C-alpha positions as CSV (number, residue, x, y, z in Angstrom):
1,M,-9.2,-7.6,7.8
2,R,-8.6,-7.7,11.6
3,P,-5.2,-6.5,12.8
4,T,-4.4,-9.9,14.3
5,V,-5.0,-11.6,11.0
6,W,-2.9,-9.0,9.2
7,L,0.0,-9.5,11.6
8,Q,-0.2,-13.3,11.0
9,F,0.4,-12.7,7.3
10,V,3.4,-10.6,8.2
11,K,4.7,-13.3,10.5
12,I,4.2,-16.0,7.8
13,A,6.1,-13.9,5.3
14,L,9.0,-13.5,7.8
15,L,9.0,-17.3,8.5
16,A,9.0,-18.1,4.8
17,R,12.2,-16.1,4.3
18,L,13.9,-18.2,7.0
19,A,14.0,-21.0,4.4
20,Y,16.5,-18.9,2.4
21,R,19.0,-18.0,5.0
22,A,21.9,-19.0,2.7
23,D,20.9,-16.1,0.5
24,I,21.8,-13.5,3.2
25,V,25.6,-13.7,2.6
26,L,25.2,-13.4,-1.2
27,S,22.7,-10.6,-0.8
28,V,25.0,-8.6,1.4
29,F,28.0,-9.2,-0.9
30,R,26.0,-8.2,-4.0
31,S,24.6,-5.0,-2.4
32,S,28.0,-4.1,-0.8
33,L,29.6,-4.4,-4.3
34,F,27.0,-2.2,-5.8
35,L,27.5,0.3,-3.0
36,L,31.3,0.3,-3.6
37,V,30.8,0.9,-7.4
38,S,28.2,3.7,-6.7
39,L,30.5,5.4,-4.3
40,S,33.4,5.2,-6.8
41,V,31.3,6.9,-9.4
42,W,30.1,9.7,-7.1
43,R,33.7,10.2,-5.8
44,A,34.9,10.7,-9.4
45,L,32.1,13.1,-10.1
46,Y,32.9,15.1,-7.0
47,Q,36.5,15.5,-8.0
48,N,35.3,18.1,-10.6
49,P,35.4,21.7,-9.4
50,G,32.0,23.0,-8.3
51,A,30.5,19.5,-8.0
52,D,28.7,20.3,-4.7
53,Q,25.1,21.0,-5.4
54,E,22.9,22.9,-2.9
55,H,25.6,22.3,-0.2
56,V,25.4,18.5,-0.8
57,T,28.9,17.3,-0.1
58,Y,30.4,14.0,-1.1
59,S,30.0,12.8,2.5
60,S,26.2,13.5,2.4
61,M,26.0,11.9,-1.0
62,A,27.7,8.7,0.3
63,T,25.2,8.6,3.2
64,Y,22.4,9.0,0.6
65,V,23.7,6.1,-1.5
66,A,23.9,3.8,1.5
67,G,20.4,4.9,2.6
68,A,19.1,4.1,-0.9
69,T,20.4,0.6,-0.6
70,L,18.6,0.2,2.7
71,L,15.4,1.7,1.4
72,E,15.5,-0.5,-1.8
73,S,15.8,-3.6,0.3
74,F,12.6,-2.7,2.2
75,L,10.5,-1.6,-0.8
76,T,9.5,-5.0,-2.1
77,S,6.5,-6.3,-4.1
78,D,5.8,-9.0,-6.6
79,P,4.5,-7.4,-9.9
80,S,3.9,-10.9,-11.4
81,Y,1.6,-12.2,-8.7
82,F,-1.7,-11.7,-10.5
83,L,-0.3,-12.7,-13.8
84,R,0.7,-16.1,-12.4
85,K,-2.6,-16.5,-10.6
86,I,-4.6,-15.7,-13.7
87,R,-2.7,-18.0,-15.9
88,T,-3.1,-21.0,-13.5
89,G,-6.7,-20.1,-12.6
90,D,-5.8,-19.9,-8.9
91,I,-7.1,-16.3,-8.8
92,A,-10.7,-17.7,-8.5
93,G,-9.8,-19.5,-5.2
94,D,-8.0,-16.4,-3.9
95,L,-11.0,-14.2,-4.5
96,L,-13.3,-16.6,-2.5
97,K,-11.1,-16.5,0.6
98,P,-12.6,-14.6,3.6
99,Y,-10.1,-11.7,3.6
100,S,-9.1,-8.8,1.4
101,L,-6.4,-10.1,-1.1
102,P,-4.7,-6.6,-1.4
103,F,-4.4,-6.3,2.4
104,A,-3.0,-9.9,2.6
105,L,-0.4,-9.0,-0.2
106,L,0.5,-5.8,1.7
107,A,1.1,-7.8,4.9
108,Q,3.3,-10.3,3.0
109,N,5.3,-7.5,1.4
110,V,5.8,-5.9,4.9
111,G,7.1,-9.2,6.3
112,T,9.4,-9.7,3.3
113,G,10.6,-6.1,3.3
114,L,11.4,-6.2,7.0
115,W,13.4,-9.4,6.5
116,R,15.3,-8.0,3.5
117,A,16.1,-4.7,5.3
118,A,17.3,-6.5,8.5
119,T,19.4,-9.1,6.7
120,G,20.4,-7.2,3.6
121,G,20.0,-3.5,3.7
122,L,21.1,-2.8,7.3
123,P,24.3,-4.9,7.1
124,V,25.3,-3.1,3.9
125,V,24.9,0.2,5.7
126,L,27.2,-1.1,8.5
127,V,29.7,-2.4,5.9
128,G,29.7,1.0,4.3
129,F,30.4,2.6,7.7
130,F,33.1,0.3,8.9
131,L,34.9,-0.5,5.6
132,M,34.1,2.5,3.3
133,S,33.9,5.4,5.8
134,V,30.3,6.2,4.9
135,P,28.9,8.4,7.6
136,L,25.8,7.2,9.5
137,P,22.8,9.5,9.9
138,R,22.1,11.2,13.1
139,P,19.6,9.3,15.4
140,A,16.9,11.9,14.9
141,D,17.3,11.7,11.1
142,A,17.2,7.9,11.2
143,V,13.8,8.1,13.1
144,W,12.4,10.5,10.5
145,F,13.6,8.2,7.8
146,L,11.9,5.1,9.3
147,A,8.6,6.9,9.5
148,S,9.0,8.2,5.9
149,A,10.1,4.7,4.7
150,A,6.9,3.2,6.0
151,L,4.8,5.7,4.1
152,A,7.0,5.2,1.0
153,G,6.4,1.5,1.3
154,M,2.6,2.0,1.2
155,L,2.9,4.3,-1.8
156,Y,5.2,1.9,-3.5
157,F,2.7,-1.0,-2.9
158,C,-0.2,1.0,-4.3
159,F,1.7,1.8,-7.5
160,V,3.0,-1.7,-8.1
161,L,-0.5,-3.1,-7.3
162,M,-2.0,-1.0,-10.0
163,I,0.6,-2.0,-12.5
164,S,0.3,-5.7,-11.6
165,L,-3.6,-5.5,-11.9
166,T,-3.3,-4.8,-15.6
167,A,-2.8,-8.6,-15.9
168,F,-6.6,-8.8,-15.7
169,W,-6.7,-7.0,-19.1
170,T,-3.6,-8.3,-20.8
171,L,-1.6,-11.5,-20.4
172,E,1.7,-9.9,-21.4
173,M,3.2,-7.9,-18.6
174,Q,6.9,-7.4,-19.6
175,G,6.3,-4.0,-21.0
176,F,4.5,-2.8,-17.9
177,H,7.2,-4.3,-15.7
178,D,9.9,-2.5,-17.6
179,L,8.0,0.8,-17.5
180,Q,7.5,0.4,-13.7
181,W,11.2,-0.2,-13.1
182,A,12.3,2.7,-15.3
183,V,9.8,5.2,-13.8
184,L,10.7,4.2,-10.2
185,A,14.5,4.1,-10.8
186,F,14.5,7.6,-12.4
187,A,11.6,9.6,-11.1
188,S,11.9,8.5,-7.4
189,G,15.4,10.1,-7.2
190,S,16.9,7.0,-5.6
191,V,19.6,6.6,-8.2
192,V,20.2,10.3,-9.1
193,P,18.9,12.8,-6.4
194,L,16.7,15.6,-7.6
195,W,19.4,18.0,-6.4
196,F,21.5,17.1,-9.5
197,M,18.7,17.3,-12.1
198,P,17.9,20.3,-14.3
199,D,15.6,22.8,-12.6
200,V,12.7,22.2,-15.0
201,L,12.9,18.5,-14.7
202,A,13.3,18.6,-10.9
203,K,10.1,20.8,-10.6
204,V,8.2,18.3,-12.7
205,L,9.3,15.3,-10.6
206,R,8.6,17.2,-7.4
207,A,5.0,17.5,-8.6
208,L,4.7,13.7,-9.0
209,P,4.2,11.1,-6.3
210,F,7.4,9.1,-7.2
211,Q,9.8,11.3,-5.3
212,Q,7.8,10.4,-2.2
213,M,9.1,6.8,-2.6
214,G,12.8,7.6,-2.7
215,F,14.0,11.2,-2.6
216,V,11.9,12.3,0.3
217,P,12.9,9.5,2.8
218,L,16.5,9.7,1.7
219,T,16.6,13.5,2.1
220,L,15.5,12.8,5.7
221,W,18.1,10.1,6.1
222,T,20.9,12.5,5.1
223,G,19.7,15.3,7.3
224,Q,19.3,17.6,4.3
225,A,15.6,18.2,5.2
226,G,16.5,20.3,8.2
227,D,13.4,21.0,10.2
228,S,11.0,20.1,7.4
229,G,10.5,16.5,8.6
230,P,6.9,16.9,9.6
231,L,6.0,18.7,6.4
232,L,7.6,16.1,4.2
233,L,5.7,13.3,6.1
234,L,2.5,15.3,5.6
235,G,3.2,15.5,1.9
236,Q,3.6,11.7,1.8
237,V,0.3,11.2,3.6
238,L,-1.5,13.6,1.2
239,W,-0.2,11.6,-1.7
240,L,-1.1,8.3,-0.1
241,I,-4.8,9.1,0.2
242,P,-5.5,9.4,-3.5
243,M,-3.1,6.5,-4.3
244,V,-5.1,4.2,-2.0
245,G,-8.4,5.4,-3.5
246,L,-7.1,4.9,-7.1
247,A,-5.7,1.4,-6.3
248,A,-9.1,0.5,-4.7
249,L,-10.9,1.6,-7.9
250,V,-8.6,-0.5,-10.1
251,W,-9.0,-3.5,-7.8
252,R,-12.7,-3.3,-8.1
253,A,-12.6,-3.0,-11.8
254,A,-10.2,-6.0,-12.0
255,Q,-12.6,-8.1,-9.9
256,R,-15.4,-7.4,-12.3
257,R,-13.2,-8.9,-15.1
258,V,-13.2,-12.3,-13.4
259,V,-15.7,-14.9,-14.7
260,I,-15.8,-18.1,-12.7
261,Q,-17.4,-21.1,-14.5
262,G,-18.1,-24.5,-13.1
263,G,-20.8,-26.6,-11.5
């Protein structure tokens, strides 16, 4: 797919979100409320003696939680896309179009993610800063975070794509969707950072790709990575290569499952 065509898909996704401008206020309110509740929980935990882990203060944890809200708003995908298309039969027409369907979906997710981050995630970070005294990251850390979030978005897309492609083998996806949500919520470290997990469990999760979609970019956001920014980005790239290859293999296998009849 040519870059100009791909950018047009991103633009279309952005314009489509303009039809839902009334949702912006509700989204910001909902996310701000979640941020307030999360901060209250962490504040209560940090009131216990010795709560600081690996020099992670409550201030850093508050920044981490706000960054998680921003990251979550950007990481977007529709796990039910292929299921709907298969049930209606529209998947046949999509496969005949002169472009790569996964690349088109990636472009749409980028456009939607940018819109959600700009209208939902970023305002919540500012609400946290002005109304809840949540520290903002240093400019350099914010730059590292943006680069890492882009790689996290591609890893997230590949993972969700592979889960959603199981619709070509089964017409019931609820169990897979629940598994996807549970794995990403826990193993990515977005809800509970790996700093606070038992050593054995943390070592296992560090060996999996899921922390690259949450914990790694958020570690950069809070400045806890120190000078390890380039190394962490390299780790994301090294995970992205096999994830892309595996997603491509699943996509090819899924295409072979499609039988188009007609005359």
